[in-house]
C-alpha positions in Angstrom: 51.5 16.3 -3.8 54.3 14.4 -4.9 56.0 17.7 -6.1 55.9 19.1 -2.7 57.5 16.0 -1.2 60.5 16.3 -3.6 61.0 20.1 -2.9 60.8 19.6 1.0 63.6 17.0 0.2 66.0 19.0 -2.1 65.6 22.0 0.2 66.6 19.9 3.2 69.5 18.4 1.0 70.5 21.9 0.3 70.7 23.2 3.7 72.7 20.3 4.7 75.3 21.0 1.9 75.6 24.6 2.7 76.6 23.9 6.3 79.1 21.2 5.2 80.6 24.1 3.1 80.6 26.5 5.9 82.2 23.9 8.1 84.9 23.3 5.6 85.7 26.9 5.2 85.9 27.9 9.0 85.0 25.5 11.9 82.6 23.2 13.4 81.1 25.7 15.9 80.5 28.3 13.1 78.9 25.9 10.9 76.5 24.5 13.5 75.6 27.9 14.2 75.0 28.6 10.8 72.8 25.6 10.6 70.6 26.4 13.6 69.9 30.0 12.1 69.1 28.3 8.6 66.8 25.8 10.5 65.0 28.8 12.6 64.5 30.5 9.4 63.1 27.5 7.6 60.8 27.0 10.7 59.8 30.7 11.0 58.9 30.7 7.1 56.5 27.6 7.6 55.0 29.2 10.9 54.4 32.4 8.8 52.7 30.6 6.1 50.7 28.2 8.4 49.4 31.2 10.2 48.4 32.5 6.5 46.9 29.5 5.8 44.7 29.3 9.3 43.5 32.9 8.6 42.2 32.1 5.3 40.4 29.0 6.5 38.4 31.1 8.5 37.2 33.0 5.7 37.8 30.5 2.6 37.3 32.5 -0.3 39.3 32.1 -3.8 40.3 35.8 -4.4 41.8 36.0 -0.7 43.9 32.8 -1.4 47.6 33.6 -0.4 50.3 33.1 -3.0 52.9 31.8 -1.0 56.6 31.2 -1.8 58.8 28.1 -2.2 57.0 24.9 -1.1 54.0 26.9 0.3 53.3 28.4 -3.4 52.8 24.7 -4.5 50.7 24.1 -1.4 48.5 27.0 -1.8 48.2 26.0 -5.5 47.0 22.7 -4.7 44.4 24.1 -2.1 43.0 26.9 -4.8 42.3 24.2 -7.6 40.9 21.7 -4.9 38.7 24.5 -3.6 37.8 25.7 -7.4 36.7 22.1 -8.3 34.8 21.7 -4.8 32.9 24.9 -5.6 32.2 23.8 -9.1 30.7 20.5 -7.5 28.7 22.4 -4.7 27.3 24.6 -7.4 26.0 21.6 -9.4 24.6 19.9 -6.5 22.8 23.2 -5.5 21.7 23.9 -9.0 20.1 20.0 -8.9 18.7 20.6 -5.5 17.0 23.8 -7.0 15.7 22.3 -9.9 14.4 19.1 -7.6 12.4 21.7 -5.3 11.2 23.7 -8.3 9.9 20.3 -9.8 8.4 19.2 -6.5 6.8 22.5 -5.7 4.7 22.1 -9.3 3.5 19.0 -8.4 -0.3 18.5 -7.9 0.6 16.5 -4.6 1.8 17.4 -1.4 4.8 16.0 -0.4 6.7 16.3 3.0 10.3 15.0 3.6 10.7 13.4 7.3 13.7 12.6 9.2 14.1 9.4 11.2 12.3 11.4 14.2 9.4 12.0 12.0 10.3 15.8 11.8 9.5 17.9 8.9 12.7 18.8 6.9 10.8 20.4 3.6 7.5 20.3 2.2 6.0 21.9 -1.1 3.4 24.5 -1.2 0.6 21.8 -2.1 1.3 20.3 1.2 1.3 23.8 3.0 -2.2 24.2 1.5 -3.4 20.6 2.0 -2.1 19.9 5.6 -1.7 23.4 6.9 2.0 23.4 7.4 4.5 26.3 7.0 8.1 25.7 5.5 9.4 28.6 7.5 7.7 28.1 10.7 7.4 23.8 10.9 10.8 22.9 9.9 12.3 20.8 12.6 8.9 19.9 14.4 7.4 16.4 14.5 4.5 15.6 12.0 2.4 14.4 14.3 2.2 17.7 16.3 0.7 19.4 13.0 -1.3 16.7 11.5 -3.9 15.2 14.6 -6.3 13.2 13.1 -6.5 9.7 15.0 -6.5 7.5 12.0 -3.2 9.2 10.7 -1.2 9.2 14.0 -2.2 5.4 14.1 -1.0 5.0 10.6 2.5 6.6 11.5 2.8 4.6 14.7 1.8 1.3 12.8 4.9 1.1 10.7 3.0 -0.7 7.9 2.7 1.8 4.9 1.8 -0.5 2.3 -1.7 1.2 1.6 -2.9 4.8 1.8 -5.2 6.2 4.2 -8.0 8.6 3.8 -8.7 11.4 5.9 -11.5 14.1 5.9 -9.7 17.3 5.2 -9.7 19.6 8.7 -8.9 22.4 6.3 -11.5 22.5 3.6 -15.2 21.2 4.3 -16.1 18.3 2.1 -12.6 17.4 0.9 -11.0 14.3 1.2 -7.4 13.4 1.2 -5.4 10.4 0.4 -2.1 10.2 2.6 0.7 7.5 2.1 4.0 7.4 3.6 7.1 5.8 1.7 10.3 4.7 3.5 13.6 5.6 2.1 17.2 6.0 2.9 18.2 5.7 6.8 14.7 5.9 8.6 13.5 8.8 6.2 10.2 9.0 5.0 8.2 10.8 2.1 4.9 11.9 3.0 2.5 12.4 0.0 -0.9 13.8 -0.1 -3.5 13.8 -2.9 -6.9 15.6 -2.9 -9.2 12.7 -3.9 -12.5 14.9 -3.6 -13.4 14.7 -7.0 -12.8 11.0 -7.4 -14.7 10.2 -4.5 -17.6 12.3 -5.7 -17.6 10.6 -8.7 -17.8 7.1 -7.1 -20.6 8.4 -4.7 -22.3 9.1 -8.4 -21.6 5.7 -9.8 -22.9 3.8 -6.7 -26.0 5.9 -6.6 -26.5 5.5 -10.2 -26.1 1.8 -9.9 -28.6 1.6 -6.8 -31.1 3.7 -8.5 -31.2 1.9 -11.8 -31.1 -1.2 -10.2 -34.1 -0.4 -7.9 -36.2 1.4 -10.7 -35.5 -1.9 -12.8 -36.3 -4.5 -10.1 -40.0 -3.8 -10.2 -40.7 -3.7 -14.1 -38.6 -7.1 -14.2 -40.6 -8.8 -11.2 -44.0 -7.6 -13.2 -42.6 -9.0 -16.4 -41.5 -12.1 -14.8 -44.9 -12.9 -13.2 -46.7 -12.0 -16.2 -44.5 -14.6 -18.3 -45.0 -17.1 -15.4 -48.7 -16.7 -15.2 -49.1 -17.0 -18.9 -47.0 -20.3 -19.0 -49.0 -21.8 -16.5 -52.3 -21.1 -18.1 -53.7 -24.1 -20.2 -54.1 -23.1 -23.8 -52.8 -19.6 -23.3 -49.3 -20.1 -24.9 -49.4 -22.3 -28.2 -46.8 -25.2 -28.0 -45.1 -23.6 -31.0 -44.1 -20.8 -29.0 -43.9 -22.2 -25.5 -40.1 -22.6 -25.8 -39.8 -18.7 -26.2 -41.6 -18.3 -23.1 -39.3 -20.5 -21.3 -36.4 -18.6 -22.8 -37.8 -15.3 -21.7 -38.6 -16.6 -17.9 -34.7 -18.0 -17.9 -33.4 -14.6 -18.7 -35.8 -12.2 -16.9 -34.9 -14.5 -13.8 -31.1 -13.9 -14.5 -31.6 -10.3 -14.9 -33.4 -10.2 -11.2 -30.7 -12.0 -9.7 -28.0 -9.7 -11.2 -30.2 -6.9 -9.7 -30.6 -8.2 -6.3 -26.9 -8.8 -6.3 -26.1 -5.2 -7.7 -28.3 -3.8 -4.8 -26.7 -6.1 -2.6 -23.2 -4.8 -3.6 -24.3 -1.2 -3.5 -25.9 -1.3 0.1 -22.5 -2.9 1.1 -20.7 0.0 -0.2 -23.0 2.6 1.0 -22.6 1.3 4.5 -19.3 2.4 6.1 -20.5 1.8 9.5 -19.8 -1.6 11.3 -22.7 -4.1 10.7 -25.0 -5.0 13.4 -23.4 -7.9 15.0 -24.9 -11.0 16.8 -23.3 -14.4 18.0 -24.4 -17.1 15.6 -24.1 -20.6 16.3 -21.7 -22.0 13.4 -22.9 -25.5 13.7 -26.4 -24.2 12.7 -25.2 -21.9 9.8 -22.7 -24.5 8.5 -25.6 -26.9 8.4 -28.0 -24.6 6.6 -25.1 -23.9 4.1 -24.7 -27.9 3.7 -28.6 -28.5 3.0 -28.6 -25.3 0.3 -25.5 -26.6 -1.7 -27.0 -30.1 -1.8 -30.4 -28.6 -2.9 -28.8 -26.5 -5.6 -26.7 -29.7 -6.7 -30.0 -31.9 -7.1 -28.0 -34.9 -6.5 -25.2 -34.2 -9.4 -22.4 -33.6 -6.7 -21.0 -35.4 -3.5 -21.2 -32.7 -0.8 -19.8 -33.4 2.6 -19.3 -31.1 5.8 -16.8 -32.2 8.6 -17.9 -32.3 11.9 -18.0 -28.8 13.8 -17.1 -28.5 17.5 -20.3 -27.8 19.2 -20.7 -24.6 21.1 -18.8 -22.5 18.6 -20.4 -19.0 17.7 -19.2 -16.4 15.6 -19.9 -12.7 15.9 -21.0 -11.0 12.9 -23.9 -9.7 10.8 -26.0 -12.9 10.4 -27.2 -12.3 6.8 -24.2 -10.9 5.5 -22.0 -13.8 6.8 -24.7 -16.3 5.7 -24.4 -14.5 2.0 -20.9 -14.7 2.0 -20.1 -18.1 2.8 -23.1 -19.2 0.8 -21.7 -17.7 -2.1 -18.8 -19.8 -2.0 -20.7 -22.9 -1.7 -22.9 -22.2 -4.7 -20.0 -21.1 -6.6 -18.5 -24.6 -5.9 -21.7 -26.1 -7.3 -21.8 -24.3 -10.2 -18.5 -24.8 -11.4 -18.0 -28.4 -10.5 -18.8 -30.9 -13.0 -21.3 -33.6 -12.5 -20.0 -36.5 -10.2 -17.6 -34.1 -8.6 -16.7 -33.7 -4.7 -17.3 -30.4 -2.4 -16.0 -30.5 0.9 -16.9 -27.9 3.8 -14.6 -27.5 6.5 -14.3 -25.2 9.4 -10.9 -25.0 11.0 -8.1 -22.7 13.1 -5.0 -21.4 11.9 -3.0 -19.6 13.9 -5.0 -16.6 15.2 -7.6 -17.0 12.5 -10.6 -18.9 11.9 -11.2 -20.3 8.2 -14.2 -21.5 6.6 -13.1 -23.5 3.5 -14.9 -25.1 0.5 -12.9 -27.3 -1.5 -14.0 -28.8 -4.9 -12.9 -30.8 -7.4 -14.0 -28.7 -10.3 -12.5 -27.3 -13.5 -10.1 -24.9 -11.5 -8.7 -21.6 -12.3 -5.5 -20.6 -14.0 -3.2 -18.4 -11.6 -3.3 -15.5 -14.0 -7.0 -14.8 -13.1 -6.9 -15.5 -9.6 -6.0 -11.9 -8.5 -8.9 -10.7 -10.8 -11.7 -12.9 -9.3 -13.2 -10.5 -6.6 -13.4 -7.5 -9.5 -17.1 -6.9 -10.7 -18.2 -8.9 -13.9 -14.9 -10.5 -14.0 -15.5 -14.1 -15.4 -12.9 -16.7 -16.3 -15.1 -18.3 -18.9 -18.1 -15.7 -19.8 -20.2 -18.7 -21.8 -20.1 -20.9 -18.6 -20.9 -18.5 -16.3 -24.0 -17.7 -18.4 -24.9 -21.3 -18.5 -24.5 -21.8 -14.5 -26.5 -18.7 -13.9 -23.7 -16.7 -12.7 -23.7 -12.8 -12.2 -20.1 -11.9 -11.6 -20.8 -10.3 -8.6 -20.7 -13.0 -6.1 -17.0 -13.1 -5.0 -17.1 -9.1 -5.1 -20.1 -9.2 -2.5 -17.9 -11.9 -0.5 -14.9 -9.4 -0.6 -17.2 -6.6 0.8 -18.4 -8.7 3.4 -15.4 -10.2 4.8 -13.8 -6.9 4.8 -16.6 -5.1 7.1 -15.7 -8.3 9.2 -11.7 -7.5 9.4 -11.4 -10.6 7.1 -10.4 -11.5 3.7 -10.8 -14.1 1.0 -8.0 -16.5 0.3 -8.0 -18.5 -2.9 -6.2 -21.8 -4.2 -6.6 -23.1 -7.5 -5.1 -25.3 -10.4 -6.6 -25.4 -13.7 -8.1 -29.1 -14.2 -7.6 -30.1 -10.2 -10.3 -27.9 -8.4 -10.2 -25.2 -6.0 -10.2 -24.1 -2.7 -11.9 -21.1 -1.7 -11.6 -19.9 2.2 -13.4 -17.0 4.2 -10.7 -16.0 6.7 -11.8 -14.1 9.8 -10.1 -13.1 12.9 -10.0 -15.5 15.7 -11.2 -12.6 18.1 -14.7 -13.3 16.6 -15.1 -16.9 17.6 -16.9 -17.5 20.7 -16.7 -20.9 22.6 -19.9 -21.6 25.0 -20.7 -24.5 27.0 -24.1 -26.4 26.4 -25.8 -24.2 29.4 -24.7 -20.9 28.2 -26.0 -21.9 24.3 -29.0 -22.7 25.7 -29.5 -19.8 27.8 -28.6 -17.6 24.9 -30.5 -19.5 22.4 
């Protein structure tokens, strides 16, 4: 570009110098006319090559590039090399895009690219099969016009895509799809769909297996436990030298029965996707019942207190499930708090939530274990869990029950300083009644 500017400058100076020579040889008028003629020819030349350039821009092919003369030769040369570089870059981008599309087409999961208006820009063949889309016909159409299940529409409008959703396939009977939206770029989204039918079948088989085995084991364990208890109570039936063994058998049989009962409870919760049968439960009665159960389990080894509960408060939910969930929190606090420790039960409101918290001065839990406490059979200290009679399923049951009631479990703990386990439920489940209303409903 700099060479072109220098050539233009030298051409202008040469024109002026030629006119000065003509002026010196003839007169001023002749020199002026010569200067005008040279300028007109110069402009005509530029207009000609500019016209050629505009004509070329209408169909910018490298092999049709004008050659030009003078300054325009350099201009066309610069444009030619820039066009070649741009063509190479465009070819590389096109090649990379083609490789990406081929790779995406080979993915076992469906992929749909959505723009800022949730319109389809591209999708791979797997998405076409799973969602019933067509890249030729549906490009530019809103995804909500083509994927119509109500759960998906709500998920799309909710703008919270941290967790995927599961949908029953409307194209293949018995198939289940897991769909997640991933925002990226300027309001764009990537829709990823996955066929989890096989995983769902395996999970169903696992749940059925656990439920069936637990059910089949419950009867023989009950019989064995009954015979052991009967023999232990019969005078002279068990020699004193072996009575200790019978006590151990009775203890382990009882532990197995508790484990089976918890497995059956968890299985029933997992196999009941429908909402629980809800009633209005008096919180004062429920919490006092939990207090007495905790005191009975503690057998005087702990200081267990319940902060006063406002009268007339009721909670909507399944009575047995709520009792089981909150009771698990109380029994855990008793089991994992050393003798002489304190346990405090409290019900309070926090924003739009109602919390039942169990605070203890027990052994506490290290932070690395907290996120895994609700996993089945996960124990921080296995030997202590066996000593206290825990099955490793209690908090998993609590989590499932709270989820069925649109709630969640909140855990705060520090090793050596105790823990706070809180069952958090939406305040919409809380009902306030006057004494007259409470009496009528009772």
